C-alpha positions as CSV (number, residue, x, y, z in Angstrom):
1,M,30.7,6.4,-3.8
2,T,34.1,5.7,-2.5
3,G,34.7,4.2,-5.6
4,L,34.9,7.7,-7.0
5,A,37.1,9.2,-4.4
6,F,40.0,6.4,-4.0
7,D,41.4,4.0,-6.9
8,D,43.1,1.5,-4.2
9,A,41.0,-1.4,-3.2
10,T,42.4,-1.3,0.2
11,L,41.2,2.0,0.8
12,I,38.1,1.5,-0.8
13,D,37.4,-1.2,1.7
14,D,38.2,0.7,4.4
15,A,36.6,3.9,3.6
16,K,33.5,1.0,3.5
17,L,34.3,-0.3,6.9
18,G,34.3,3.6,7.9
19,V,31.1,4.2,6.6
20,L,29.5,0.8,8.0
21,A,30.9,1.8,11.6
22,A,29.7,5.4,11.5
23,S,26.0,4.6,10.6
24,V,26.3,1.5,13.3
25,I,27.4,4.0,16.0
26,A,24.9,6.8,14.9
27,A,21.7,4.4,15.0
28,A,22.8,3.1,18.6
29,V,23.2,6.8,20.1
30,S,20.1,7.6,18.1
31,A,18.2,4.6,20.1
32,T,19.6,5.2,23.2
33,L,18.7,8.9,23.3
34,L,14.6,8.1,22.3
35,G,14.5,5.3,24.6
36,R,15.7,7.9,27.6
37,Q,13.0,10.3,26.2
38,R,10.2,7.4,26.4
39,V,11.4,6.6,30.0
40,T,11.1,10.0,31.0
41,D,7.8,10.6,29.4
42,Q,6.4,7.6,31.3
43,A,7.9,8.6,34.6
44,T,6.6,12.2,34.7
45,P,2.8,12.0,36.0
46,P,0.9,14.0,34.4
47,P,-0.3,17.4,36.4
48,P,-3.5,17.3,38.6
49,E,-6.2,18.8,37.1
50,P,-7.7,21.8,38.8
51,A,-10.5,22.0,41.1
52,D,-13.9,23.1,40.1
53,R,-14.7,26.3,42.7
54,A,-18.4,26.7,42.8
C-alpha cells in the first residue's frame, strides 16, 4: 500500500516502519487492557445467593 502512496524508497521504508510500530503499540495496549479486565473479573467475588425463606 505504501508503494501506491509514495515513489521514494526512503519514504516507503519510513511508512512501513510507522505502520509496524503502530501495530506493535496497538497490540501492547490491547493486551494490557484485556489483561486488566481479566484480573478485575477474577478479583470481584460473585454476589451471595439469597437465602430461602420458608
